N, C-alpha and C positions, 0 to 999 in steps of 0.2 A: 287168631292173630296171624297176620301174614309174615313171611320170612324177613322181608325188609324192615318191618316194624320191630320184630324180635331182635334182629341184628342191631338196629339203631339203639334200642333200649339196652342191650348188652353193652354197647360202647358207652352210652351215657352213664350207666351204673358204674362201669370201670373208671371213667373219668372223675365222677363224683367221689368214688371211694378213694382214689388217688389224691384228690384235693383235700380229703380229710386226714390223709397221712403223708403229706409231701416230703417230710424229712426221711421217713422210712423208705419211700420210693426212691428218693435221691441216693440214699445209702446203698440200696440194692444196685442201682445203675453204676455208681462209682466203684463198687466192689466186683462188678461183673468183668470177666475177661474179654467179652465181646458182646455184640448186639443180641445174638441168639441166647446167650446165657442171661443177659439182662431181661429179655422178653420172658424167658421161662421163670425167672425169679419174681418178676412183677406179676405174672399170671398166677403163680402159686400164692404169693402174699395177698393178692386181692381176690383170689378164688374166682378167677375169670378165664376166658379163653385166650389163646395166643393172639388172635387178631385184635381182641380188645386191649390186651397188654401192649401190642404194637401201637394202637391208637393213643394209649397213655404216653408211651415213649415219644410219639410224634407230636404230641400236643404242644402248643406254644404257651409259654407261661402267661402271656398277656391275656389269654382267654380264661385264666383262672382267678381273675379279680372278683370281688364280691358281686359286681354287676354281671360278669360273665357266668359265674356260678348260678346266679339267680335265673339267668336265661336257660342254662342247662337243666336246672330243676324244673322250670316251667315247661320246657319241651318234654322232659321225661313224664311229668304228671299228665300233660295233654295226651301223649301217646298212650299211656296206660289207661286213661279214661275212655279214649276212643276205641281201643282194641284190647279189652281185657283178656287175660289168659296167661299161661306160663311164658316166661322169657327163657331164651336158650339156656 
């Protein structure tokens, strides 16, 4: 699996994990002193990398509708099918 695909899968996994726990992620952000602390808290809670946590923090809520989540799941499944192997 090439690095770009691994990176994208890592981001998709983080976004989908955050969408399953939106209230927890929001609580972490609201309780953080600054963006760096929020990034670290989200990365720790989701078990992901700081870049993926930043992607979660930068995500627009309108992309997390049922339709948007279906697209994210479809993209992730397609990437995994085309490039099997471990994700970052």
